[in-house]
C-alpha positions as CSV (number, residue, x, y, z in Angstrom):
1,M,59.1,-0.9,36.0
2,N,57.7,-4.2,35.0
3,T,54.3,-4.7,36.6
4,S,53.1,-7.4,34.2
5,E,54.6,-10.1,36.4
6,T,53.0,-8.7,39.6
7,N,49.6,-10.1,40.5
8,Y,48.3,-7.3,42.7
9,R,45.0,-9.2,43.1
10,S,46.8,-11.8,45.2
11,I,47.5,-9.1,47.8
12,P,44.7,-8.6,50.3
13,I,42.6,-5.5,49.6
14,S,43.6,-3.8,52.9
15,E,47.3,-4.1,52.0
16,R,46.7,-2.8,48.4
17,I,44.9,0.2,49.9
18,E,47.8,0.8,52.2
19,L,50.3,0.5,49.3
20,V,48.3,3.0,47.3
21,E,48.2,5.4,50.2
22,D,51.9,5.1,50.7
23,I,52.6,5.8,47.1
24,W,50.2,8.8,47.1
25,D,51.8,10.2,50.2
26,S,55.3,9.9,48.5
27,I,53.9,11.7,45.4
28,A,52.5,14.5,47.6
29,Q,55.8,14.9,49.3
30,D,57.8,15.0,46.1
31,A,55.3,17.1,44.2
32,A,55.7,20.0,46.7
33,D,59.3,20.4,45.5
34,A,58.8,19.4,41.9
35,V,55.7,21.4,40.9
36,Q,56.2,25.1,40.5
37,L,53.2,27.3,39.8
38,S,53.7,30.2,37.4
39,P,53.1,33.6,38.9
40,E,49.9,33.9,36.9
41,Y,48.5,30.6,38.4
42,R,49.6,31.6,41.9
43,Q,47.8,34.9,41.5
44,E,44.6,33.2,40.2
45,L,44.6,30.8,43.1
46,Q,45.1,33.7,45.6
47,R,42.2,35.6,43.9
48,R,39.9,32.6,44.1
49,L,40.8,32.0,47.8
50,A,40.1,35.6,48.6
51,A,36.8,35.5,46.8
52,H,35.8,32.4,48.8
53,R,36.9,33.9,52.1
54,A,34.9,37.1,51.2
55,D,31.7,34.9,50.6
56,P,32.0,31.3,51.7
57,T,28.4,30.7,50.8
58,S,29.3,31.0,47.1
59,S,31.0,27.6,47.2
60,V,29.2,24.4,46.2
61,P,29.5,21.2,48.4
62,W,31.2,18.3,46.7
63,D,28.1,16.1,47.1
64,A,26.1,18.6,45.0
65,V,28.8,18.9,42.4
66,R,29.1,15.1,42.1
67,S,25.4,14.7,41.9
68,A,25.2,17.2,39.1
69,L,28.1,15.7,37.2
70,F,26.8,12.1,37.4
71,K,23.1,12.8,37.1
72,G,21.5,10.2,34.9
73,S,24.7,8.1,34.6
74,A,25.0,4.6,36.0
75,S,27.2,4.6,39.1
């Protein structure tokens, strides 16, 4: 794929966002078939989901995680 000739900035932002969303949706559709979890990973995901369901209060909201990660950095 030769993207050096494509000037994406000439495309309106709304259309670029739509293009990225379309690409992301196509990746998500294809990934379901292409990505296979090992039995160990699947078991770990099931364990974590069960732990969350047993105690939903143990999770941390994304806003809190993001704030902690980027605390003190310029954003």
